[in-house]
N, C-alpha and C positions, 0 to 999 in steps of 0.2 A: 813825699813829706806834707803832711796835713798842716794846713794853715790855721791861725787862730782866729776865731770869729770875733765880731762886735756884738754887744748885747744892747737890746732896747731898753733894758731896766737894770738898775744895780741889784744885786743879788747878795744874800747872806746864807751862810751855811750852818746847819745844826750837826755837829760831828757825831753825835750819839744821843739818842732818846729811845723812850720805851713806848710800845703800843701794848695797852693791856688786852687781854683776851677774857672771855667770860669764865673760863676755868681757873682764873688767877695766874696763867703763864704770861709773861712778858716777852714780846718779839722786839729785837733790837733794829732801830733804824737810823740811817744817816740820811739828811735831805738837804735840798737846796730850793729857795723860793725868792721872788722878788722882795726887796727890803719893805716895801709898802703893801705886802699882800694882805696883812691884818685889816688894812683900812679899805683896800680894794682886792677883794678876794680873787683868786685864780682857779682854772680848773687844775687836777691833780694827775700825776703820772705814776705809775708803781711798776717797779722791777723787784720780783720776789724770787730769790734763789738761795741756795745752800753754801755759797762759796766764799764767805766771810767777807763783809765789808771792810773789815779792819786791815786786811792785807790781800786776800785771795784775788779780789777784783778791783782793789783800790784805784789802780792806775786807770782802768777801763771806765770806773764809775766817774772818776774826775774829768775824764775827756768827754763825757757824754752828758751826764745829768746837769751839770750848770749851764749847759748850752740851752736846754729846755727851760731852766728857770729863768735865765736871761731874756728868754722870748715870752715870758709871761705865764709860767707853769710852776707848780710846787712838784718837784722830782724826787721821788722817795726810793730808796734803796733798802729793802727790807731782808735780813737774813731770817728764813724760815724756822720753824720750831727745831730746836736742837742743834742749830748750826751758828757758826760765827759767835756772836755774843748773845744770841737769843736763848732763852730757858727752854727746858724739855728735852726730849730726845729725839733724834732723827733715826728711824727704824727701818725706812725703806723709801723708795721714790714715789711720789703722786698718791700717797695714802689719802683715804677721805678726810683724815685729820689735817692734813696740809691744806687741802682746798676748802675745808670748812673754816679754818683759821684765816685763809685769804679772804673769804666772804666777810668776816668780821673786820679785817684790816681795812677792806675798802669802805665798810660802813663807818668805820672810825675816821678815816681820811676825809671822807664827805662831810662829816660834822664839824670839822675844825673850822675855826674862825676864818682861817686864810684860804678856805676852799669854797667854790661856788657850788659844790655838790655833785658836780660832773668829774668822772675819773675815766682814765684810760690806763690800759696795762700792756706792757712789752716786756720781751725777753728774747734771749737766744738760747737755744738748746733747752735746758731744764725750764728756764723762764719762758721760753716759746711753748713748751708742753703744757705747763700750768696756766699760761694765758689762755690756750684753747679749753682745757678743761674747767677753768673757771667760768669762762664765757658760757659754756654749756649749763652752768648753775644758774645763770641770768640774775646775778645781783642786780637790783635796779639802779644803782649808782654807775654802774659800768656801761659806758656808751661805746666804746670801741677798743680795740686792741691792734698790736703789731706782734706777729709771731715769726720769729727768724730761726731757720735751721731746726726745725721741730717736726714732729709727724703727728698724724690723726690715728696710726694704727701701732699700738705699743708691742703687738706680737710679730707681726709679719714685716715691719718696717722701721725696726729700731736696731739698737746695739745687741739686742739680746738674740733673736732668730731672724733668719733670712730665707724666705721661701720654704720654711720648715725646717731648715738646717740650722744648727746652732752656730752662731757667731762667735769667732774665737775672741773678739772683743768684749763678749759677754763676761769673761774672765777678768781681763784687763781693767774694764770700767768698774766692775765690782770691786776689785782691789783699790781703785782710786778712792771709791766711796767708803770702803772699810777703814782707811786710814783717816779720811777727812772727818767722818763722823765721830771720831774719838778725840779730836783736837780740842786744846783748852780755850776758853775765852780770855781775852785780855783783862786782867784784873783791874788795870786803871779805868777801863770802860764800864765794867758791870758792877764794881764795887765789893763789898766784903763777902758776898756770897758766891764769889768766883769758883772757890774750891767745891762748893755743892753742885754748882752746874757742871763743872768737869766730871765729878764723881758720878752724877747721874747718867752722863755720856758713857763713862768707862763701864759702868755697871751692865749696861745693854749692848756693848760692843760686840759685834758678830758679823762674820762674812756675809755680805748680801748674797754671794754667789750660791750659797746653799739653797736659798728660795728660787733663785732665777733658775738653777738647774732643775729643782724639783717640779717646776711647772713647763714641761716640754711641749705641751699642746697649748692650742688656743682656747684656755679655759676662762673662767670668771675672773682670775687673777689678772690676765692681760687685758681682758675686755674693759675692766674698770680704767678709766682715764683714755680709752681709745674712743675719740669722738666720732670716728666713722661709724661707730655703732648707732648713732643717731645724729646725723648733720642737723636735723630741724631744730635740735636743742639749742643751737647757737643763733641768736637773733641779733647781736650787736655787730657792728661793721668790723670786718676782718682783712688787715692788709698782712698777706703771707709772703715772706722773702726767704729765697734759698740761694745756694750757689752749686754749680755743676761739680766743682771739686770737693764738695761736701757729700754726705752720705744721706742727708735728709731732704732730697729735693722732690721725691715722688709725690709727697703729701701736698705740694703747692698746687699742682694741676688737679689733684683730687679734690682739694677744697674748693677750687674754682668750679668745678663740675657739681659737687655734691651740696655745697651751702645754697640756701635761699637768701641769706643775709647779704646786705651790701658788702662788696668785696673787691680787692684788687690783689695783683701779684706781681713780683718783681724777682727775676732769676738772673743772676750774673755769674761770672767766671769763678766766683770766690770759693775759699774753704770754709772751714767752721768757724767764722768770725763775723763780726759786724761788717757791712760792706764799706765802710769808710776806713777800715783797719786791716783788710784781709788781702792775701796773697792767693792765687795769681790776680794781677790787676787786669783791666783798669779798675781801680777803687772809684767811688762816686761820692758826692755829697749826700750820704744817706741821712744826716741829722737834718739837712733842709728838707729832704723828702718826707722824713717822718713828722717835721714840723708842720708841712702842708697837710698832712692827714691829721693830725692833732687839732690844727686850726679850724678845718672843715667840719669835724665832728664834735669837737669840744667848745669852739667858739663860735660856730655857725657862721664862718667866713667862707665866702666862695673862692677857694684857692685854685678850682678847676681841676683838682686831682680826681674828681668822679666823673669828670667829662671826657677823660682820657681812656685809651684802651684798657680793657679788664687785665691783660697780661703784658708785661714787658720783659724781653728775655734776651740773652746774649748768644747770638749764632756764633757758634765757635768754628773757627778754621783750623786746619791742620798745624800743630807745633810738634817739634821734635820733643820726645818724652823727657821729663826732668823730674828728678825727686825733689827739687825745690824750684818750681816754675815761679818767675816772678810776674810774667804777663802773658795773656793768652789772646792772640790775634783774634778778630772777628767783628761783628757788628750788632747793634741792637735792632730787635724785630718786635712786631706787636700783633697781638691777637684780640679782636673785639669781644670774643666770647670762648668758652670752651665747653665741649669739644668744638673746634674750629669748623665752620659751616663748609668749607670746601675742602676738609681733610681727604687725603687720598692715602690708599694703602697700596704700596708696591709689593707684589707677591713674588719672592725669589725662591726658586726651588733648589732644594740640596741634591746634588748630583756628583756622579764620579769625577766631572770636570770641573766642580766648584759650585757656584751659585748662578743660577741662569733662569730665564722666563719659561723655560720648558720643563716638565717634569723629569725627575730622575729616576733610576732604576737600581735594583740590586740592594744590598745591605752593606752595612759597615761595622766593624766591632770597634769599641773604645774601652780600654783599661788603662788609666793613667797612672803614673807614678804618684805617691802620696805626697811627694814633694813639690808637685805642680802648683805654682802660684808664687814662687819666690820673688817674681819681679813685681809683685804687688804686696809690699811689706806690710801695709796698714789698710783696715776697712774704711778708715776716714781720713780725708785730707783736712789737716788741722788749720791749714790757712795762716799759720804764724811763723813760716819760714823754716820749718823742721822738714828733714827729708823723709816725707812720708807719702808722696805722690808716686803713682805707678811708672816705672821705668820702662825701657825698650822690651817689649813683649816677646821678642823672637826666642828667648830661652824657653819660654811657656809654649808658644806656637809650635815650636819644633816637636814637642811631646803632646801635642793636642790633634784632633781631627780637625783640619783645617778646610773651609770651603771659601774659595777666592772668587771674585768678580772685578776684572778691570773695569776702571772707570773712564769711560770714553767721553761722556758728556758730564759735566759738573751737576751736582744735585745736592740738596740738603734735606735734612729730616728734622722733625720736631715732635716730640712725644715719648710714647711707650713702644718700642720694638717688641715684638713677640715671635717667639719660636713654637711652633707646632709640629710635632713628630710622632711616628709611630715607633714605640721603644719596648724592648724586651730586657729583662736583667736575669743573670744567672744566680742572683742572690735575693733574698726577701727584703733587704734593706739597701738602697742605693741612692747616690744624688748625681745630679748633672749640672755643670757649669757652662754657661754659653757667654762667650765674650766677643764683642763687637769691636774690630781694629780698623784703623786707617793706616795702610802700609804705603810709605813713601817710595818713589822710585829707587831709592838707595837700599830699600830693604827694611828700614827701620819701621817697626810696628808700634802704634800709638793706641792704647786702649781708649776707646770712645765710651763704652759702657759694658754692663754685664749684668746677668742674672743668675739666680741659684734655685734648683728646686729639688727638695728632698722627695724623691718619687713615691714614698710611702705617703706623702701629703698631696698626691696628684688631685683628689677631690675634695679634700677638706683639711685645714689645719687644725680643726677641733677633733675630728674623728679619723685620724690617719690609718690606713690599712696595710699590711705588708703586702709586697709583691709576690706574685705566684711565678717562680722561676720558669723561664721559658715562655710565659704568655706575654702577648704584644698588648701595649696599652696606648691609648691616644692622649697625649699630655701636652700642655701649654706652659711654656716658660716664659715668664714676663721679665723683660730685661729693665734696668732702671731708665728712668726718663733722661732724655738728652736732647741737645740741639746741635748739629754737627753739619758741616758743609764739606762734602768730599769733592776734591778738585780733579779735573782730568789729568789722566797719567798716573794716578794713585790707584790703589786697590782696596776694595772693601773686603774684609775678611771676617768670617764667623769661625771661631774656634770653640770646639766642644772638648770637654774633659769631664772624668768621673771623680775628681778632686780639685780643690782650690785652697789649699794651705799656704799662708796662715790667715786666710780670711775666713774660712768656715771649717767647723770640725768635721773630720772624715767619718765615713760610715764605719759600722763595726768590723767590717771585713772587706777585702778588695773585691770589687764587683766588675763584671764585663758586661757593658750595655751593647745590644745589637739594634742599630736604627734602620728601619725600613725606608729607603731613600724615595720610593715611589710616591709617597704621600707625605713627605716632610717639607715644610715651607717656613721662611722667614718672611715676616711682614713689618715693613718699614713705613711709618707714617711721613711721607714725602711732603714737603712744602714748596710751593712755588714762591719765588720772590714777589713782594707786593709793594705797591706805590706807598702804601701807609708807613712802610719802614723808613722811607726817605724823609718822611715828615716829621719823624720824633724829635723833639727839641733835646739838645745835649744835657746831660745832667751837670750841675753845678760842681766845682772841684770840692774834694773832701776837706772836711774842717774838724778841729777838735778843741775842745777847751783846754786851757793849760793844767798840767798835771803837777801836784805838789812833789818837790824835790825828795829823793830818797839817797842815802849813802850805800855804797856797796862795801860790805865788810869782808865778804870772800867772793871773788869774782866767778860769775858763771862760765861753764864750759860748754861750747858748742855740742850739741847731741850727736852721738856716735851711733849710726846704724850700720850694722854689718850682717852680711849672709854668709855663714861658714859651713863648709861642706866637708864632712869626715869621709874621706874616700874609702876607708876600711869599712866602715859600717853603712855607708849610704845614707847617713843621717845629716839632715840640713837644719841648722840652727839659725834663727833671725834673732839678733841681739840688738837692743836699744838701751843706750846708757846715758843718763841725763844727771847733770849737776846744775842746779839752778842757782847755785851761790847762796849768799846770805846777804840779806839787805835790812837797813833800817829806814823806817818811814820817819823822816826827820820831825815833822809837826806833831808826832805822837810818841816818838822813841821806841815804838814796837819793832821788833826784830823777828825775821823769819828766814828760813831756807830750808832746802830739801835736796836728796840725792836718791836716785832710784835706778834699778835695772830690771829689764823684762826680757825673758827669753821664751822662744816658742820653737819646738824642734819636733820632727818627725822623720822617720826612716823611709826610703823610697818604697819599700815592699810591705812594710806592717803598720796599718793604721793605728793599732793599738799601742803604738810607741808615741803617739801624739801627747805633747805635754806643754803646759803653758805655766812658767814660773815668774814671780815677780817678788822683788824686794825694795823696800824703801826705809829711808831714815828722814823724818820731818822734825824741824826744830823751830822754837818760838821762845821769845823772851824779852826782857828789858834789862840793860846793863846795871848791874848792881842790885837788882831786885828779884827777878825770876829768871829761871831757865828750864824750859820744857824739852822733852826728846820723846817721841813715839817711833818704834821701831816695828815694822810690819813685814810679814812674809806670807805668800800663798802660792800653792801648786795645785794645778788641776792635771790629772791624767786619766787614763781609761783602760778598760780592757773591753772584751766583746759584750759584756753583760751590764757593766756599771761605769759611772763616772765617780773618781775618787777625788776628794778635796781635801787637802791639808792646809792649815792656816795657823798663824799665831801673831800676837801682838803684846808689845812689852811698853809700858810707858814709865817715864822718869820726871821727877820733880827735882831740880838742883842736884841731879846726879844719883839720887835715891830712887829705887823701883817702888812704884805705887801700883802696878798692875801687871800681871802676866796670865795670858789666856792661851790656850791651844785647841785647835778642833781637828778631827779626822772623821770625815763623813763619806759613805758610799752610797750613791744614788743610782738606782736602776735606770738604764736606758730605756726610752720608749720610742723605738723605731727611729732613733736619731743616731 
């Protein structure tokens, strides 16, 4: 439970205001600042996201922004163009228009009477992405950023594609934005033109999935916004934060290695939430750490943060796998730079007897059932207490090619494991999944990390090439970054498969891979315990500012996640059912609620049966004045040659239909 902080300065809140842009569009802003800021100007902080300040992130905003204001900052929460109460249309993520708007917003903020002219930017996920992207544009007023749970690589390390394979969450996340981008603004906030704003959104409503599936290679569409294309473009100070249970951790170490700007990194055990609000714990006083960062770069106070090690990370100990973990045992470690000066690679050879220090011999064939992966129902660990973490891996291990190594002496690793193998395929398109597991003495298997490679992308994500059946290729599979301590008596397991549903979309046809064990190796970045780890000061406890009360009008229901096997057809369906209830924010009277269901299914023997289906109902309104409802559906399926997308949206005002659209698209598969 987070404690409430004390503030250095009394604050006031501006619940709703407008930021004008040069093209006449107005962006909606809610902000907090010291009461005397007009007489004693302060630096400003910006969070710039599309999730609606009126309801979508209200509680999170109220728990965080007033804290910064109470310590001498103007803290602004802006809805990007076409979202929340802002005017315009939201057509896709990270468009140049979004970034250009943000540069204007920063300039507007810096010119306000209450601002010193210095601005910092922060955000999680989308807000962490555009903080990096805007930093690369170098607006002069932007002095530093904090990027949380984001990526520098929109193609290879985001929700869309992974190792050249299509992420199944590509479809589910697109569905979330399909419905969100069409939502109405609150008429009480925006005034008489609320219907015009809503109509503008409805006119351009379109499934984003169509564009995301149309770009299956690393082309200019994905390079835009990927700051890894030119790290040198970022010159302001960067604080990168991630969590091992999240899916956006790889970029933290890449940023530490690639940037020349002042930088620091923090990686905890957390999921896709801010570190003072996330599971699994331990949570930390993230707001206090962020304040130290802001004070150093925006107020020129020597808080000591830049005298500390470049990287602070949570070295995880084994924990029994749980879909809803609350705490992850481990300890904090530190690195002065990256790559670490004393980094060691332990080479473990694949052989018929498992993993060992001596080269293996012979070959092994792998052809997995398409349903392999059911113990990992989600690509991302949300960190919000939902059952989305990987469970006991034994059901998937039993259907994989496993290479084990008993751990006689404890050791730990930190960084990027890499598998290098000689492999041949009997089909022109195939993928390989490599999972690294920690197997306890009782046989429980806990996933430590994993990696995917679409083998047609073995040399390039931009220019993939089909495999020549029967030809042997030398390939490298990078696993996701991790920090893990293996205890004596446990077993390190490498599990290989040709499928990993529902995380990654299956290949067009079942493929058998033949791996030559004589020259196949797993490389682990082993780390020795260091004295510096024991000198790290503890983090302060998590705090949050008080959140405005809301009334529950319909109680939320705990999310249901189930894996259903049809024994007749061999089809496995992962089903997630959510009902977030309906709530009223008491100080505005605005009401909102949602229900949704998501299903992902595939049969054991036929990858062309893969299908991802989503339905949702979202509602907003104000008692006695307005009632809005949006119903959306989306399905994605495939055959050997195409991806097929069906979608529909229906919008209602006071029970009367105002919009009905549907889509049916076939998009050719391009070696995916």
